[in-house]
C-alpha positions as CSV (number, residue, x, y, z in Angstrom):
1,M,139.5,26.7,69.0
2,P,140.3,26.8,65.4
3,D,139.2,29.8,63.4
4,A,135.9,30.1,61.7
5,T,135.5,26.5,61.0
6,T,136.0,23.9,63.5
7,E,138.2,20.8,63.6
8,P,137.3,18.0,61.3
9,T,135.2,15.3,62.9
10,P,136.1,12.0,64.4
11,D,134.7,8.7,63.4
12,Q,131.1,8.2,64.1
13,G,128.3,8.4,61.6
14,S,126.0,11.4,61.9
15,G,122.9,9.5,60.7
16,A,120.5,10.5,58.0
17,P,120.2,14.2,57.3
18,D,117.3,16.0,58.9
19,P,114.9,17.0,56.1
20,T,114.0,20.1,58.0
21,Q,117.6,21.3,57.8
22,S,118.8,23.2,54.8
23,T,121.6,22.1,52.6
24,D,123.6,24.3,50.3
25,P,124.9,23.2,46.8
26,Q,128.3,22.3,48.3
27,G,126.5,19.8,50.6
28,A,126.8,21.8,53.8
29,R,123.8,21.2,56.0
30,T,122.7,23.9,58.4
31,V,122.2,22.5,61.9
32,L,121.8,25.8,63.8
33,D,120.4,29.0,62.2
34,A,120.6,32.4,63.8
35,R,117.5,31.8,66.0
36,D,118.9,28.5,67.2
37,V,122.2,30.1,68.1
38,S,120.5,32.9,70.0
39,R,118.4,30.4,71.9
40,A,121.4,28.3,72.7
41,L,123.3,31.2,74.1
42,T,120.4,32.3,76.2
43,R,120.1,28.8,77.6
44,I,123.8,28.7,78.4
45,S,123.5,32.1,80.1
46,H,120.7,31.0,82.4
47,E,122.5,27.7,83.2
48,L,125.6,29.7,84.2
49,L,123.6,31.9,86.5
50,E,121.8,28.9,88.0
51,R,125.0,27.0,88.7
52,N,126.8,30.0,90.0
53,R,123.8,31.3,92.0
54,G,124.1,34.6,90.4
55,A,126.8,36.6,88.5
56,S,129.1,37.4,91.4
57,D,132.8,36.5,90.8
58,L,132.1,35.3,87.2
59,V,134.7,36.0,84.5
60,L,134.1,34.9,80.9
61,L,137.1,34.2,78.8
62,G,136.4,33.7,75.1
63,L,138.9,31.5,73.2
64,H,140.0,33.0,69.8
65,T,138.5,33.3,67.4
66,R,134.8,32.8,67.6
67,G,134.6,32.1,71.3
68,V,135.3,35.8,71.9
69,P,132.1,37.2,70.4
70,L,130.1,34.3,72.0
71,A,131.5,35.2,75.4
72,R,130.5,38.8,74.9
73,R,127.0,37.9,74.0
74,I,126.6,35.6,77.0
75,A,127.8,38.5,79.2
76,E,125.1,40.8,77.6
77,R,122.4,38.2,78.4
78,I,123.6,37.8,82.0
79,A,123.6,41.6,82.4
80,A,120.0,41.8,81.0
81,V,118.8,39.3,83.6
82,E,120.9,40.2,86.6
83,G,121.6,43.9,86.0
84,V,125.2,43.2,86.7
85,E,128.2,43.6,84.3
86,V,130.2,40.4,84.0
87,A,133.9,40.7,83.3
88,V,134.8,39.4,79.8
89,G,138.3,38.7,78.4
90,E,140.1,37.0,75.6
91,L,142.4,34.0,75.7
92,D,144.9,33.1,73.1
93,V,146.2,29.5,73.4
94,T,148.4,29.4,70.3
95,M,151.7,29.0,72.2
96,Y,150.2,26.3,74.4
97,R,149.0,24.0,71.7
98,D,150.6,20.5,71.5
99,D,150.7,20.5,67.7
100,L,153.0,23.5,67.3
101,R,155.8,21.3,66.0
102,K,153.6,20.0,63.2
103,Q,152.1,23.4,62.4
104,P,154.7,26.0,63.6
105,T,153.3,28.9,61.6
106,R,150.1,29.9,63.4
107,R,148.7,33.4,63.7
108,S,148.6,34.4,67.3
109,H,146.0,36.7,68.9
110,R,146.0,38.8,72.0
111,T,145.2,37.6,75.5
112,E,143.2,40.2,77.5
113,I,142.4,39.5,81.1
114,P,139.8,41.8,82.8
115,A,141.2,44.4,85.3
116,G,140.1,42.3,88.3
117,G,142.2,39.3,87.1
118,I,141.1,35.7,87.5
119,D,142.4,34.9,91.0
120,D,139.7,33.4,93.2
121,K,137.1,34.0,90.4
122,V,134.9,31.5,88.6
123,V,136.3,31.5,85.2
124,V,134.1,30.3,82.3
125,L,136.0,29.4,79.1
126,V,133.8,30.0,76.1
127,D,134.5,28.3,72.8
128,D,132.5,27.6,69.6
129,V,133.1,23.9,69.2
130,L,134.4,21.2,71.5
131,F,136.1,18.3,69.6
132,S,139.2,16.5,70.7
133,G,139.7,18.6,73.9
134,R,143.2,19.6,73.0
135,T,142.4,23.3,72.6
136,I,140.8,23.3,76.1
137,R,143.8,21.6,77.6
138,A,146.0,24.4,76.1
139,A,143.6,26.9,77.5
140,L,144.0,25.4,81.0
141,D,147.7,25.6,80.7
142,A,147.5,29.2,79.6
143,L,145.2,30.0,82.6
144,A,147.7,28.4,85.0
145,D,150.2,31.1,83.9
146,L,147.8,33.9,84.5
147,G,146.4,33.2,88.0
148,R,144.6,30.8,90.2
149,P,140.8,30.7,89.7
150,A,138.4,29.4,92.3
151,A,136.9,27.2,89.6
152,V,137.1,26.8,85.8
153,R,134.1,25.8,83.7
154,L,133.6,25.3,80.0
155,A,130.7,26.6,77.8
156,V,130.6,25.7,74.1
157,L,128.1,26.3,71.4
158,V,128.6,22.9,69.9
159,D,129.9,19.6,71.2
160,R,130.7,17.3,68.4
161,G,132.1,14.5,70.5
162,H,135.3,12.4,69.8
163,R,137.3,13.4,72.8
164,E,141.0,12.5,72.9
165,L,141.4,13.9,76.4
166,P,139.2,13.5,79.5
167,I,137.6,16.9,79.1
168,R,133.9,17.7,79.0
169,A,131.8,20.9,78.7
170,D,129.6,22.1,81.6
171,H,127.3,24.0,79.3
172,V,126.5,23.0,75.7
173,G,124.3,24.7,73.2
174,K,123.9,21.7,71.0
175,N,125.4,18.1,71.0
176,L,126.2,17.3,67.4
177,P,127.2,13.7,66.6
178,S,129.5,13.8,63.5
179,A,132.0,11.7,61.6
180,R,135.7,12.5,61.6
181,S,135.5,13.0,57.9
182,E,132.9,15.7,58.3
183,R,133.6,19.4,58.9
184,V,131.7,21.5,61.4
185,S,131.7,25.2,60.6
186,V,130.6,28.0,63.0
187,R,129.9,31.5,61.7
188,V,129.1,34.5,63.9
189,A,127.7,37.8,62.8
190,E,130.5,39.8,64.3
191,L,133.1,38.1,62.1
192,D,131.2,36.4,59.3
193,G,128.1,38.5,58.8
194,T,125.8,35.7,59.9
195,D,125.1,33.3,62.7
196,E,125.0,29.6,61.7
197,V,126.5,26.2,62.3
198,T,126.9,23.9,59.3
199,I,128.2,20.4,58.8
200,S,129.6,19.1,55.5
C-alpha cells in the first residue's frame, strides 16, 4: 500500500468523532493507539492460526512499506504461540500498479521471497490499510510471477471500505468507516517511532 499514510478515503461519512479518541491541533483523530495496534495484531495472529489449523505451510508477505513490519510482528506472535518460525518476506508491487501512467515516478522497494518459495504454500499478504483494493490486485499479479501458492489470504490492520474491486480482507484489525475526503495515516514504531492510526 502507499507509504506511511494511506490512500485518501472514499465517500461515506465517518459519523461524529468519538470523544474518547484524542485529536491533535491539526484535526487528526487517533483511532488506534499503540495498545490497540498490539491487540489487533495479536487477534489477527490467532485468527490465522485458527483458520490454517496451525502454522504449517504459512508464508507471510508484507507489502511495502508498513505491511513489512506488521508481517514480522505477526510472525513473532505466531512463533510465541506455536513455537514455530513462520517464513516472512517482502513484496513490492510498484511495477504492477495500474496508475503508473499517471504517476510514473514511484520509488520501488525490494521483493524478498523466503528461501522455501511460495509454491503450494498458504501465502498471507499483510498490509496496513485496505481501501480501493487496487494495491492488492497489483500484489496478486506480482505473486503470479513468483509462483503458485496453494491459497492466498489477506490480513490488514485497517479496512476503511470504499472498494473499487471485488477484494476483501480475511483478517482485519479494525473496520474504519471514513469519507473519501478524509486521510487515514498509519504509523509503526519500526519506521515512525510510534504505533498509531489517525484519521483527519
